[in-house]
GUDO-593571 format. One record per residue: x, y, z of N, C-alpha, C in turn; residue number from 1; residue in one letter. Coordinates in steps of 0.1 Angstrom, whole numbers, always signed. Layout:
<nodes>
node n.x = X	n.y = Y	n.z = Z	ca.x = X	ca.y = Y	ca.z = Z	c.x = X	c.y = Y	c.z = Z	num = NUM	residuo = a $
...
</nodes>
This chain:
<nodes>
node n.x = +6	n.y = -13	n.z = -3	ca.x = -2	ca.y = +1	ca.z = -5	c.x = +11	c.y = +7	c.z = +3	num = 1	residuo = m $
node n.x = +2	n.y = +24	n.z = -8	ca.x = +13	ca.y = +34	ca.z = -9	c.x = +1	c.y = +50	c.z = -3	num = 2	residuo = q $
node n.x = +4	n.y = +57	n.z = +4	ca.x = +0	ca.y = +71	ca.z = +9	c.x = +3	c.y = +77	c.z = +2	num = 3	residuo = l $
node n.x = -9	n.y = +85	n.z = -2	ca.x = -4	ca.y = +101	ca.z = -15	c.x = -22	c.y = +108	c.z = -2	num = 4	residuo = r $
node n.x = -13	n.y = +119	n.z = -9	ca.x = -20	ca.y = +130	ca.z = +2	c.x = -23	c.y = +142	c.z = -19	num = 5	residuo = w $
node n.x = -38	n.y = +143	n.z = -17	ca.x = -42	ca.y = +154	ca.z = -28	c.x = -39	c.y = +166	c.z = -22	num = 6	residuo = t $
node n.x = -39	n.y = +178	n.z = -31	ca.x = -35	ca.y = +192	ca.z = -32	c.x = -44	c.y = +197	c.z = -19	num = 7	residuo = e $
node n.x = -54	n.y = +190	n.z = -23	ca.x = -67	ca.y = +197	ca.z = -13	c.x = -66	c.y = +191	c.z = +5	num = 8	residuo = d $
node n.x = -65	n.y = +181	n.z = +5	ca.x = -57	ca.y = +175	ca.z = +14	c.x = -40	c.y = +184	c.z = +24	num = 9	residuo = a $
node n.x = -31	n.y = +189	n.z = +14	ca.x = -22	ca.y = +186	ca.z = +17	c.x = -23	c.y = +210	c.z = +22	num = 10	residuo = a $
node n.x = -31	n.y = +213	n.z = +17	ca.x = -36	ca.y = +227	ca.z = +21	c.x = -48	c.y = +228	c.z = +29	num = 11	residuo = n $
node n.x = -51	n.y = +218	n.z = +27	ca.x = -60	ca.y = +213	ca.z = +45	c.x = -52	c.y = +217	c.z = +61	num = 12	residuo = d $
node n.x = -41	n.y = +207	n.z = +58	ca.x = -30	ca.y = +210	ca.z = +66	c.x = -21	c.y = +229	c.z = +67	num = 13	residuo = l $
node n.x = -20	n.y = +229	n.z = +59	ca.x = -15	ca.y = +237	ca.z = +57	c.x = -21	c.y = +247	c.z = +64	num = 14	residuo = e $
node n.x = -33	n.y = +254	n.z = +61	ca.x = -46	ca.y = +261	ca.z = +71	c.x = -43	c.y = +255	c.z = +84	num = 15	residuo = q $
node n.x = -43	n.y = +242	n.z = +91	ca.x = -47	ca.y = +238	ca.z = +103	c.x = -37	c.y = +246	c.z = +107	num = 16	residuo = i $
node n.x = -18	n.y = +243	n.z = +100	ca.x = -6	ca.y = +247	ca.z = +108	c.x = -3	c.y = +261	c.z = +116	num = 17	residuo = a $
node n.x = -13	n.y = +273	n.z = +103	ca.x = -11	ca.y = +281	ca.z = +103	c.x = -26	c.y = +288	c.z = +116	num = 18	residuo = d $
node n.x = -29	n.y = +279	n.z = +120	ca.x = -40	ca.y = +287	ca.z = +127	c.x = -36	c.y = +283	c.z = +146	num = 19	residuo = y $
node n.x = -29	n.y = +270	n.z = +145	ca.x = -21	ca.y = +263	ca.z = +152	c.x = -10	c.y = +274	c.z = +155	num = 20	residuo = l $
node n.x = +1	n.y = +279	n.z = +148	ca.x = +12	ca.y = +283	ca.z = +150	c.x = +2	c.y = +297	c.z = +155	num = 21	residuo = f $
node n.x = -7	n.y = +301	n.z = +148	ca.x = -12	ca.y = +314	ca.z = +157	c.x = -16	c.y = +316	c.z = +168	num = 22	residuo = e $
node n.x = -27	n.y = +299	n.z = +174	ca.x = -32	ca.y = +306	ca.z = +181	c.x = -28	c.y = +298	c.z = +197	num = 23	residuo = h $
node n.x = -21	n.y = +289	n.z = +192	ca.x = -10	ca.y = +275	ca.z = +203	c.x = +5	c.y = +273	c.z = +198	num = 24	residuo = s $
node n.x = +15	n.y = +283	n.z = +199	ca.x = +25	ca.y = +283	ca.z = +189	c.x = +33	c.y = +275	c.z = +200	num = 25	residuo = p $
node n.x = +32	n.y = +272	n.z = +209	ca.x = +40	ca.y = +260	ca.z = +225	c.x = +34	c.y = +251	c.z = +215	num = 26	residuo = e $
node n.x = +28	n.y = +244	n.z = +213	ca.x = +24	ca.y = +230	ca.z = +211	c.x = +18	c.y = +230	c.z = +197	num = 27	residuo = r $
node n.x = +21	n.y = +242	n.z = +182	ca.x = +13	ca.y = +240	ca.z = +167	c.x = +25	c.y = +224	c.z = +169	num = 28	residuo = a $
node n.x = +38	n.y = +226	n.z = +161	ca.x = +44	ca.y = +219	ca.z = +156	c.x = +46	c.y = +201	c.z = +161	num = 29	residuo = a $
node n.x = +41	n.y = +201	n.z = +170	ca.x = +39	ca.y = +187	ca.z = +176	c.x = +23	c.y = +182	c.z = +174	num = 30	residuo = k $
node n.x = +14	n.y = +194	n.z = +170	ca.x = +1	ca.y = +190	ca.z = +173	c.x = +4	c.y = +189	c.z = +155	num = 31	residuo = l $
node n.x = +5	n.y = +194	n.z = +146	ca.x = +9	ca.y = +197	ca.z = +130	c.x = +16	c.y = +183	c.z = +120	num = 32	residuo = v $
node n.x = +27	n.y = +181	n.z = +136	ca.x = +33	ca.y = +167	ca.z = +128	c.x = +26	c.y = +159	c.z = +130	num = 33	residuo = r $
node n.x = +18	n.y = +154	n.z = +148	ca.x = +8	ca.y = +139	ca.z = +151	c.x = -8	c.y = +142	c.z = +138	num = 34	residuo = k $
node n.x = -10	n.y = +154	n.z = +135	ca.x = -23	ca.y = +153	ca.z = +124	c.x = -16	c.y = +149	c.z = +106	num = 35	residuo = i $
node n.x = -2	n.y = +148	n.z = +106	ca.x = +0	ca.y = +147	ca.z = +96	c.x = +7	c.y = +131	c.z = +94	num = 36	residuo = y $
node n.x = +10	n.y = +127	n.z = +101	ca.x = +17	ca.y = +117	ca.z = +106	c.x = +3	c.y = +105	c.z = +114	num = 37	residuo = e $
node n.x = -1	n.y = +111	n.z = +111	ca.x = -17	ca.y = +102	ca.z = +119	c.x = -18	c.y = +93	c.z = +104	num = 38	residuo = f $
node n.x = -28	n.y = +100	n.z = +93	ca.x = -30	ca.y = +89	ca.z = +83	c.x = -20	c.y = +74	c.z = +76	num = 39	residuo = p $
node n.x = -7	n.y = +73	n.z = +84	ca.x = +2	ca.y = +59	ca.z = +78	c.x = -3	c.y = +53	c.z = +86	num = 40	residuo = a $
node n.x = -11	n.y = +55	n.z = +95	ca.x = -19	ca.y = +43	ca.z = +106	c.x = -29	c.y = +34	c.z = +95	num = 41	residuo = k $
node n.x = -34	n.y = +40	n.z = +87	ca.x = -41	ca.y = +37	ca.z = +73	c.x = -33	c.y = +20	c.z = +64	num = 42	residuo = l $
node n.x = -22	n.y = +24	n.z = +66	ca.x = -13	ca.y = +16	ca.z = +54	c.x = -11	c.y = +5	c.z = +57	num = 43	residuo = l $
node n.x = -13	n.y = -1	n.z = +73	ca.x = -15	ca.y = -16	ca.z = +79	c.x = -29	c.y = -24	c.z = +79	num = 44	residuo = a $
node n.x = -42	n.y = -5	n.z = +80	ca.x = -56	ca.y = -10	ca.z = +87	c.x = -64	c.y = +0	c.z = +75	num = 45	residuo = f $
node n.x = -62	n.y = -3	n.z = +59	ca.x = -65	ca.y = +8	ca.z = +50	c.x = -81	c.y = +13	c.z = +49	num = 46	residuo = p $
node n.x = -95	n.y = -4	n.z = +55	ca.x = -102	ca.y = +7	ca.z = +57	c.x = -104	c.y = +6	c.z = +78	num = 47	residuo = l $
node n.x = -96	n.y = +12	n.z = +78	ca.x = -99	ca.y = +10	ca.z = +96	c.x = -109	c.y = +16	c.z = +94	num = 48	residuo = r $
node n.x = -111	n.y = +34	n.z = +91	ca.x = -118	ca.y = +44	ca.z = +90	c.x = -137	c.y = +38	c.z = +88	num = 49	residuo = g $
node n.x = -147	n.y = +50	n.z = +94	ca.x = -154	ca.y = +48	ca.z = +92	c.x = -159	c.y = +52	c.z = +75	num = 50	residuo = r $
node n.x = -176	n.y = +43	n.z = +72	ca.x = -180	ca.y = +50	ca.z = +59	c.x = -178	c.y = +64	c.z = +54	num = 51	residuo = l $
node n.x = -174	n.y = +71	n.z = +49	ca.x = -175	ca.y = +82	ca.z = +46	c.x = -189	c.y = +86	c.z = +41	num = 52	residuo = g $
node n.x = -189	n.y = +105	n.z = +39	ca.x = -204	ca.y = +109	ca.z = +39	c.x = -212	c.y = +103	c.z = +29	num = 53	residuo = k $
node n.x = -201	n.y = +110	n.z = +14	ca.x = -195	ca.y = +111	ca.z = +2	c.x = -197	c.y = +92	c.z = -1	num = 54	residuo = k $
node n.x = -196	n.y = +90	n.z = -14	ca.x = -197	ca.y = +75	ca.z = -15	c.x = -186	c.y = +75	c.z = -21	num = 55	residuo = q $
node n.x = -180	n.y = +68	n.z = -18	ca.x = -161	ca.y = +58	ca.z = -22	c.x = -152	c.y = +63	c.z = -10	num = 56	residuo = g $
node n.x = -157	n.y = +71	n.z = +2	ca.x = -150	ca.y = +76	ca.z = +11	c.x = -147	c.y = +69	c.z = +18	num = 57	residuo = t $
node n.x = -138	n.y = +70	n.z = +31	ca.x = -141	ca.y = +66	ca.z = +40	c.x = -137	c.y = +75	c.z = +52	num = 58	residuo = r $
node n.x = -142	n.y = +78	n.z = +66	ca.x = -133	ca.y = +90	ca.z = +73	c.x = -125	c.y = +86	c.z = +85	num = 59	residuo = e $
node n.x = -112	n.y = +88	n.z = +92	ca.x = -105	ca.y = +82	ca.z = +97	c.x = -103	c.y = +97	c.z = +108	num = 60	residuo = l $
node n.x = -109	n.y = +91	n.z = +121	ca.x = -110	ca.y = +102	ca.z = +133	c.x = -103	c.y = +103	c.z = +141	num = 61	residuo = i $
node n.x = -91	n.y = +117	n.z = +143	ca.x = -81	ca.y = +118	ca.z = +150	c.x = -82	c.y = +122	c.z = +161	num = 62	residuo = l $
node n.x = -86	n.y = +113	n.z = +171	ca.x = -91	ca.y = +110	ca.z = +189	c.x = -79	c.y = +118	c.z = +190	num = 63	residuo = a $
node n.x = -81	n.y = +123	n.z = +202	ca.x = -83	ca.y = +130	ca.z = +212	c.x = -88	c.y = +144	c.z = +199	num = 64	residuo = p $
node n.x = -76	n.y = +145	n.z = +193	ca.x = -80	ca.y = +160	ca.z = +182	c.x = -96	c.y = +159	c.z = +181	num = 65	residuo = l $
node n.x = -98	n.y = +176	n.z = +170	ca.x = -110	ca.y = +173	ca.z = +166	c.x = -115	c.y = +173	c.z = +152	num = 66	residuo = p $
node n.x = -105	n.y = +167	n.z = +146	ca.x = -97	ca.y = +165	ca.z = +133	c.x = -106	c.y = +151	c.z = +127	num = 67	residuo = y $
node n.x = -108	n.y = +155	n.z = +108	ca.x = -114	ca.y = +137	ca.z = +102	c.x = -106	c.y = +138	c.z = +94	num = 68	residuo = i $
node n.x = -97	n.y = +125	n.z = +88	ca.x = -92	ca.y = +124	ca.z = +76	c.x = -101	c.y = +114	c.z = +67	num = 69	residuo = v $
node n.x = -107	n.y = +131	n.z = +56	ca.x = -116	ca.y = +121	ca.z = +46	c.x = -103	c.y = +116	c.z = +33	num = 70	residuo = i $
node n.x = -105	n.y = +101	n.z = +29	ca.x = -97	ca.y = +97	ca.z = +22	c.x = -109	c.y = +88	c.z = +10	num = 71	residuo = y $
node n.x = -95	n.y = +80	n.z = +2	ca.x = -103	ca.y = +68	ca.z = -8	c.x = -92	c.y = +52	c.z = -8	num = 72	residuo = s $
node n.x = -91	n.y = +42	n.z = -7	ca.x = -87	ca.y = +36	ca.z = -15	c.x = -91	c.y = +32	c.z = -31	num = 73	residuo = v $
node n.x = -83	n.y = +28	n.z = -36	ca.x = -84	ca.y = +25	ca.z = -50	c.x = -70	c.y = +18	c.z = -58	num = 74	residuo = r $
node n.x = -74	n.y = +7	n.z = -50	ca.x = -61	ca.y = -7	ca.z = -56	c.x = -49	c.y = -10	c.z = -39	num = 75	residuo = g $
node n.x = -42	n.y = -1	n.z = -46	ca.x = -29	ca.y = -3	ca.z = -33	c.x = -25	c.y = +7	c.z = -28	num = 76	residuo = d $
node n.x = -38	n.y = +23	n.z = -33	ca.x = -30	ca.y = +30	ca.z = -32	c.x = -44	c.y = +40	c.z = -19	num = 77	residuo = l $
node n.x = -39	n.y = +46	n.z = -13	ca.x = -49	ca.y = +51	ca.z = +1	c.x = -46	c.y = +67	c.z = -3	num = 78	residuo = i $
node n.x = -53	n.y = +76	n.z = -10	ca.x = -52	ca.y = +89	ca.z = -4	c.x = -63	c.y = +97	c.z = +0	num = 79	residuo = y $
node n.x = -59	n.y = +108	n.z = +6	ca.x = -58	ca.y = +115	ca.z = +22	c.x = -64	c.y = +126	c.z = +8	num = 80	residuo = i $
node n.x = -82	n.y = +127	n.z = +7	ca.x = -86	ca.y = +134	ca.z = -1	c.x = -91	c.y = +150	c.z = +9	num = 81	residuo = a $
node n.x = -88	n.y = +152	n.z = +26	ca.x = -92	ca.y = +161	ca.z = +31	c.x = -92	c.y = +161	c.z = +48	num = 82	residuo = r $
node n.x = -82	n.y = +170	n.z = +57	ca.x = -80	ca.y = +165	ca.z = +69	c.x = -92	c.y = +178	c.z = +72	num = 83	residuo = i $
node n.x = -103	n.y = +180	n.z = +80	ca.x = -112	ca.y = +190	ca.z = +88	c.x = -112	c.y = +187	c.z = +98	num = 84	residuo = l $
node n.x = -118	n.y = +198	n.z = +105	ca.x = -118	ca.y = +198	ca.z = +113	c.x = -135	c.y = +193	c.z = +119	num = 85	residuo = h $
node n.x = -136	n.y = +186	n.z = +130	ca.x = -155	ca.y = +179	ca.z = +131	c.x = -163	c.y = +188	c.z = +129	num = 86	residuo = g $
node n.x = -161	n.y = +202	n.z = +135	ca.x = -171	ca.y = +212	ca.z = +133	c.x = -174	c.y = +219	c.z = +128	num = 87	residuo = a $
node n.x = -169	n.y = +216	n.z = +110	ca.x = -160	ca.y = +225	ca.z = +95	c.x = -178	c.y = +217	c.z = +92	num = 88	residuo = q $
node n.x = -180	n.y = +224	n.z = +80	ca.x = -190	ca.y = +226	ca.z = +68	c.x = -181	c.y = +216	c.z = +60	num = 89	residuo = h $
node n.x = -190	n.y = +202	n.z = +59	ca.x = -182	ca.y = +196	ca.z = +49	c.x = -184	c.y = +198	c.z = +37	num = 90	residuo = r $
node n.x = -178	n.y = +202	n.z = +26	ca.x = -177	ca.y = +204	ca.z = +10	c.x = -183	c.y = +184	c.z = +1	num = 91	residuo = p $
</nodes>
């Protein structure tokens, strides 16, 4: 299995990082690293997340953080589509 990030997911992570560095600079680097590394757990268990709201997607909760990784599995590739805050309106 391989993990691939979409441009949207990379942009989401960048926006999350900007917010965290502005509001919690002492913890931001650690939190951003945790959010970035968390999807790698899917390499061992790609169907670990629950079924997504959009057909063909799955959702992995980053508990205890309030973020959701939206991803899809296609063959031996896992695509990270978005990283959203749990309270955020989903596109």
